[in-house]
C-alpha positions in Angstrom: 97.4 68.5 27.6 95.0 69.0 30.6 94.0 72.7 31.4 94.0 73.8 34.9 90.7 74.9 36.7 92.0 78.5 36.8 92.8 78.6 33.2 89.4 77.1 32.3 87.6 79.7 34.3 89.6 82.6 32.8 88.8 81.1 29.4 85.1 81.2 29.8 83.6 84.2 28.0 80.1 85.8 27.6 80.0 84.2 24.2 80.5 80.7 25.8 77.5 81.5 28.2 75.5 82.7 25.3 76.2 79.7 23.1 75.4 77.2 26.1 72.3 79.1 27.0 71.0 79.4 23.4 70.6 83.2 23.6 72.5 86.3 22.4 75.3 87.9 24.3 73.3 91.0 24.7 70.5 88.9 26.5 73.3 87.4 28.8 74.6 90.7 29.6 71.2 92.1 30.5 70.2 89.1 32.5 73.4 89.0 34.6 73.2 92.7 35.3 69.7 92.6 36.5 68.4 94.9 33.8 64.8 94.9 32.8 63.1 93.5 29.6 64.4 90.0 30.1 61.9 87.3 30.5 62.2 85.9 34.1 62.5 82.2 32.8 65.2 83.3 30.6 67.0 85.3 33.3 67.0 82.3 35.5 68.2 80.0 32.7 71.1 82.3 32.0 72.1 82.7 35.6 72.0 78.9 36.0 74.2 78.4 32.9 76.6 81.1 34.2 77.0 79.6 37.5 77.5 76.1 36.0 80.3 77.5 33.8 81.6 79.6 36.6 81.3 82.7 34.7 81.5 86.2 36.3 81.2 89.5 34.5 84.4 91.4 34.6 83.8 94.9 35.6 86.7 96.2 33.9 86.0 94.5 30.7 82.3 95.5 30.8 83.2 99.2 31.3 85.9 99.1 28.5 83.3 97.6 26.2 80.5 99.9 27.0 82.5 103.1 27.5 80.8 103.6 30.7 82.3 104.4 34.2 80.4 101.6 35.8 79.0 103.5 38.8 76.0 105.5 39.9 76.3 108.5 42.1 73.8 109.2 44.9 73.8 112.7 46.2 72.3 113.2 49.6 72.5 115.9 52.3 72.5 113.4 55.2 73.2 109.7 55.8 72.2 109.0 59.4 68.8 110.5 59.4 65.9 107.8 59.3 64.5 109.0 55.9 67.8 109.2 54.0 69.1 105.9 55.4 65.8 104.1 54.4 65.9 105.6 50.9 69.5 104.6 50.5 68.8 101.0 51.6 66.1 100.8 49.0 68.6 102.1 46.3 71.2 99.6 47.4 68.8 96.8 47.2 68.3 97.3 43.6 71.9 98.3 42.5 73.4 95.3 44.2 71.8 93.1 41.5 73.5 95.0 38.8 77.4 95.4 38.1 77.2 99.1 38.8 79.0 100.5 41.9 77.4 103.1 44.1 79.4 106.4 44.7 77.8 108.1 47.7 78.2 111.8 48.0 77.0 113.6 51.0 76.6 117.4 50.6 75.8 118.1 54.4 73.2 120.8 55.2 71.9 122.1 52.0 71.8 125.6 53.3 75.5 125.6 53.6 78.0 126.4 50.7 79.9 123.6 49.5 83.5 123.9 48.8 83.5 121.6 45.7 80.2 121.4 43.9 78.9 117.9 43.1 79.3 118.3 39.3 83.0 118.8 39.5 83.5 115.7 41.6 81.3 113.6 39.5 82.3 114.3 36.0 83.6 111.2 34.1 83.2 109.3 37.3 79.5 108.1 37.0 77.1 107.0 34.5 73.9 108.4 36.2 72.9 110.3 39.3 70.3 109.9 42.0 69.5 113.0 44.1 67.8 112.7 47.4 66.0 115.5 49.1 67.8 118.6 47.7 66.1 121.8 46.3 66.1 121.6 42.5 66.8 125.4 42.2 70.2 124.8 43.8 73.0 126.0 41.5 74.9 122.7 42.2 72.0 120.7 40.8 71.4 123.0 37.9 75.0 122.5 36.7 74.6 118.8 37.4 71.6 118.7 35.1 73.9 120.1 32.3 76.3 117.1 32.5 74.2 115.2 30.0 73.7 112.2 32.4 70.6 110.5 33.4 69.2 112.0 36.6 66.4 110.9 38.9 65.2 113.0 41.9 63.9 111.5 45.0 61.5 113.8 47.1 61.5 116.6 44.6 60.4 117.2 41.0 61.6 119.3 38.0 60.4 119.6 34.4 62.3 117.2 32.1 63.8 115.2 34.9 62.7 111.8 36.2 61.4 111.8 39.8 59.9 109.6 42.5 58.1 111.1 45.4 55.0 111.0 47.6 52.1 113.5 47.7 53.4 115.5 50.6 50.4 118.0 50.2 48.0 115.1 50.7 50.0 113.7 53.6 50.0 117.1 55.5 46.3 117.6 54.7 45.6 114.0 55.9 47.5 114.4 59.3 45.8 117.8 60.0 42.3 116.7 59.0 42.6 113.8 61.4 43.1 116.3 64.2 40.3 118.4 62.8 38.0 115.5 62.8 38.8 114.8 66.6 37.4 118.3 67.3 40.7 120.1 67.7 40.6 123.8 66.5 43.9 125.1 67.7 46.4 122.9 65.9 50.1 123.7 66.0 52.8 122.7 63.4 56.4 121.6 64.0 58.1 122.1 60.7 61.8 121.1 59.8 63.0 124.6 59.1 61.6 128.1 59.4 58.9 128.4 56.7 58.8 128.8 53.8 61.8 126.8 52.8 63.2 125.8 49.3 62.4 122.2 49.9 59.4 120.7 48.3 58.4 118.3 51.0 58.2 120.8 53.7 56.4 123.4 51.7 53.8 120.7 50.5 53.2 119.6 53.9 52.7 123.2 55.0 50.3 123.5 52.2 48.4 120.4 53.2 48.2 121.6 56.8 46.9 125.1 55.6 44.4 123.6 53.2 42.8 121.2 55.9 42.5 124.3 58.4 41.1 126.6 55.8 38.6 124.0 54.5 37.4 123.6 58.1 37.0 127.3 58.8 39.9 127.4 61.1 42.5 130.1 61.5 46.0 129.5 60.2 48.0 131.0 63.1 51.7 131.4 62.3 52.4 131.8 66.0 51.7 128.1 66.0 54.4 127.2 63.5 57.8 126.4 65.1 60.8 124.6 63.5 62.1 121.5 65.0 65.1 121.0 62.5 64.1 117.3 62.0 65.7 116.1 65.3 64.3 114.6 68.5 65.8 117.6 70.5 64.4 120.2 68.1 61.0 118.7 68.2 61.1 118.8 72.0 62.3 122.4 72.0 59.5 123.3 69.6 56.8 121.5 71.6 58.1 123.3 74.7 57.8 126.6 72.9 54.1 125.8 71.9 53.2 124.9 75.5 54.7 128.2 76.7 52.2 130.2 74.6 49.4 132.1 76.4 47.0 129.9 74.6 48.8 126.6 73.6 47.5 124.2 70.9 45.4 121.2 71.9 47.0 119.2 69.0 50.2 119.4 66.9 51.3 118.0 63.5 55.0 117.3 63.4 56.6 117.1 59.9 58.6 114.0 61.0 58.4 111.2 63.5 61.7 112.1 65.1 60.4 115.6 65.9 57.1 114.0 67.2 59.2 111.8 69.4 60.7 115.0 70.9 57.3 116.5 71.3 56.1 113.4 73.2 59.0 113.7 75.6 58.3 117.5 76.2 54.7 116.7 77.0 55.7 114.0 79.5 58.2 116.3 81.2 55.4 118.8 81.6 53.3 116.2 83.2 50.9 116.0 80.2 49.7 112.8 78.5 49.8 112.5 74.7 46.3 112.1 73.4 44.5 113.1 76.5 46.1 116.4 77.0 47.6 117.2 73.6 47.2 115.1 70.4 50.4 114.6 68.2 50.7 113.4 64.7 54.1 112.5 63.1 55.1 111.8 59.5 57.3 108.9 58.3 56.3 105.6 59.6 59.4 105.2 61.7 59.8 101.8 63.4 59.7 103.4 66.9 56.3 105.1 66.1 54.4 101.9 67.0 56.5 101.5 70.2 55.7 105.1 71.3 52.1 104.8 70.3 52.5 107.6 67.8 49.8 108.3 65.1 51.8 109.0 62.0 51.5 109.3 58.3 53.5 106.4 56.8 55.6 107.0 53.8 57.3 104.1 51.9 60.9 105.5 52.1 62.6 102.3 51.1 60.3 101.7 48.2 61.0 105.3 47.0 64.8 104.4 46.8 64.0 101.2 45.0 61.7 102.7 42.4 64.2 105.5 41.8 67.0 103.0 41.2 64.9 101.1 38.8 64.0 104.2 36.9 67.6 105.2 36.6 68.6 101.7 35.3 65.9 102.0 32.7 67.3 105.4 31.6 70.8 104.0 31.3 69.5 101.0 29.3 67.3 103.2 27.0 68.1 106.8 27.0 65.2 107.6 24.7 62.7 106.9 27.6 60.7 110.0 28.4 61.3 111.3 32.0 58.5 110.5 34.3 57.1 111.9 37.7 56.0 108.9 39.7 54.3 109.1 43.2 53.8 106.4 45.8 50.9 106.5 48.3 51.0 107.4 52.0 48.8 106.0 54.8 47.6 107.3 58.1 48.1 104.9 61.1 46.0 106.0 64.2 47.4 105.3 67.6 47.1 106.5 71.1 48.8 109.9 70.7 45.7 111.3 69.3 42.2 111.4 70.8 38.9 113.3 70.6 39.4 116.8 72.1 38.3 116.7 75.7 38.0 113.1 76.1 38.9 111.7 79.4 41.1 108.9 77.8 42.6 108.5 74.5 40.1 107.3 71.8 41.2 104.9 69.2 39.6 105.4 65.8 39.4 103.0 63.0 42.6 102.8 61.1 42.7 104.1 57.5 43.4 101.4 54.9 44.2 98.0 56.4 44.6 97.4 60.1 48.1 96.2 60.0 50.8 98.3 61.5 53.8 99.5 59.5 
């Protein structure tokens, strides 16, 4: 008696794929879920066999067999801001190759009290957790660490926990040293929040800023440090406050490109030209930085998310792996918003690294 196509498809199991491909069922599972430690040739062979047999992993069956929830949580304070959306895109790029769902949990501003802590919402709902840009001394995260789930931090670090970040100290030092090299002595800072903060990136960028000034024998003037709250509007207000000082800065380092965009707008509204009158350096590598001719420290935000997702998949696959702290490099891109102090026109300096724009 002939079997219908639907019945035939339902009847195909992972054992059928393994038998046809000449590998173990474990290899089939790992290959189709995009997990590491599978030879690329074998992975492609298994995928071709599975496609030919029209086999698809059943999420429900997979979860029952493994005893897992089948999802990974991403905890983030913000969704719409450039850095967080870029990191999330990198995470999604890796997770979509696996059979794991992504459960997104937005905490809102970390300084506010949350009615329901993340660990209560996530218990028994996820197999692992990615945390983006939250202070590790937060009570919410400390209780999350006690859930005995694999955790990877992005943009922060904690003993005994996997993490992926950039060297924010070096990034802040690089941005400030560039301005020092151009002959600027009165260099302002637009931070995210009032300093110091419980957030590693801001404190580390502040440290880099201070190190560059001190190493050059320049005064670290707290009157030149104004928060911009990581928004364009905040950056504009902060730059306006800097310009209103009796002795305004000749150059400013903004801890994000979006705040730098606001600073550029403030300069133009005051009839000043970026580079010629006041030099501005941002931080991020935002796509709009090139269009606005902004010098910036470029960080690989999307790659941070992708690397963190891979680390978490590795931890799920092998819980015995020792947690590691991984860092990705930053790069300074020099454009027209910075120039030699007192130059009649902006001066373009050689780019650091390669000459390509981000």
